[in-house]
N, C-alpha and C positions, 0 to 999 in steps of 0.2 A: 237545688237538686230536685229532679222530678220524683214525686213520692210513688211508691208502689200502689197499684190498684187495690181497693179494699177487698177483703176476702168475702166469700158468700157465693155469688153466682159462679157456676162452673165447678162447684165443690160438693155436689150432691153424691151421697153414698148409694151405690147400686150393688146388687148381688154379684159376687165375683164368679166369673165363668172359668177362670184358670188361675190357680194359685201355685202352679208348679215351680216358678222361680223362687217363691218364698220357701216352699218345702225343700228345695235343693239346698238353699243356704242353711236352713235350720238343721237339716240332716248332716251337713258338714260339721256342725258343732257337736251334735250328738244324734244318733239314730232315733227317729220318731216312731212311736208305736202306732199301729193301725188306728187305735182309739184317738190318739192325738191328731193324726192326719184327718180323721173323720170330723173331729171337733172343729178344726181350723177350716175345713171345706164348708162347714155349715155356717160359721160365724164371721169369716173374713169377708169384707166388702171391698169394692173397687172405687177409686176416686180419680177423676181427671181434673187437673188444675192447669189453667192457661198461664203462659209465660208472664212473669212479673206479679202475679197475684199472690196474696198471702194465704198460706195454709193455716197459720196461727198468728194472731195479732197480740202484741204486747198488752198485758192487762186483762186478756181473756183467759178462760180456763181450758186446759188441755185434757181431753178424755180419751184420746186414741194414740196408738202407736202405729206409725206408717212404715211401709216397706216400698222402696223405690223400684218399680219395674222398669221404667224408662224416664230419663230426665235428670235434672240437677237441682239441688236444693241448698240454700244457705240459711244459717242463723245469723241474726244481726240485732243490734240495739242502737240507740241513739244517745249521744251525749251533747246536748244543745243542738247545733245544726250538723254535728258530725255523725256520719253513718259508720258504725264499726261492725265489720263482719267477724263473727266468732268461730264459725266452722262452715265447711263446704263438703257436700257428699253427692255421690251420683248413684248409678244403678247398683242394686243388690245390697244396699245399706238401709238400716233402720233410722227413722227420725222421730223425735218427739220432744216435748219439754218435760224432762224427767222430774224436775223440781215441782212443776205444776201438777203433773200426773200423780206423783206420790204424796205431796203435801196438801193438795187441793187448794193451793194458792194461785193467784193470778200469775200468768207467765211474765218473766222479766225480759223476754226477748221475742222478736218476731221470727217467723219461719216463712221464707219466701221461695217460690220456685223460680229458677232462672231460665228454664226452657219449658215448653209444653210438656207436662209431666204426668205419667200414669203411676198411681200408687195403689197398694193394697193396704187395708186398714183393719185393725181389730180394737174394740173398745177396752178400756181398762177393766170394766166390769167382767167382760168375758175372759180377760187374762187372769183376773182373780179367781174366777170359776175354775180355770184350768189348773191353777196352783193347788186348789183344794180337791177337785174331782180327779185330776190326773197328776198325782204327786211327782211322777217321773219328769214332768215338764220343768220342775224346779232345777233339774240338772242342766237342761238346755238354757234356762234363764241365767244360771250362774256362769256358764261359759260365755254367753253373750255379754254379760256384765263385765267379765274379765277382759273381753275383747275391746269393749268401748271405754273401759277405764284406761286401758293401755293407750287408746287413741287420745284420750284427754291428757294423759301424761305427756305424750309427744307434743301436743299443742302447747302445753305449759312450758315444755323445754324450749320450743321455738320462740315463745314469747320472752323468755329470759335472755336469749342471745342478743348481743348488742350490734353486731356487724350485719349489714344488710345481705352481703354475699353469703354468709353462713346461714342466715334465715332461709334464703332462697334455695341454697344447696340442700338443706334438710327437707324443704318442701318438695323438691324434685325427687328425693329418695323414696317418698311415699306416694306422691301425687303427680308424677310427671305427665300422665295423660291429660290432666286438668290445665296444664300450663298454656295450651293453645285452644282450650275449649271454653274456659270460664273468662268473662270479661276481666281485663287486667285490674280495673279499679277495685274489684272485689278481692282479688288475690293480694293486691297491695295493702288493702285494709286488714285482711286476715293476718298478714305478716307484720303489720304495724309500721308501715313505711309509706312514703308518698308515692304517687303514680310515677313521678319523674325519677325517683330513686330506683323503683322497680324496673323501669325501662332501661336505665343505665346499667343495672346489674344484669339484666337479660342480654343486653348487647355484649357485655363482657363474656358471659357464658357461651353465647353463640359463636364468638370469635375464637373460642378455644376448641370448638368441635372440628 
């Protein structure tokens, strides 16, 4: 299996010229105060990462939370020679290694971009400043946490299912636009099935349409 290109080049942080997409999503969860918007505009940076490069490498430390403006990103780990996709997200979602970010431990997974991707980033230090200096941001963070905890619960539910058709059906309920956008090998890995099984299941679903 061809390995992803190493992270580094093409991952430089630059001042963000437009953070409107991020503000729109955060305001959806809870209205931002002018002070919060001003803080974000000052401290958020932009990052461009080329297809197949790693945003975060297993064993390294994560110190940023990223917002996807354009592109697709997956989390994955390796077990021997096996590449296991743990999650897949696209535009208007946040990505990070929460375990590494909070515990200051090395990341246990890789984060790889699947398309040329544009992201907005904020450092963990700046997030911590917001919690202290702008206490109302804690409400935004709580609602974001609830949202992503629900996503984690859905992933755990799919992982417990034993029938491939049921796994794919639940995947489509939440992620149908990804079915023809993300390489099938990653979707199959995410669902815990072989590529051959996924292809067979997709053929059954298409025949029912």
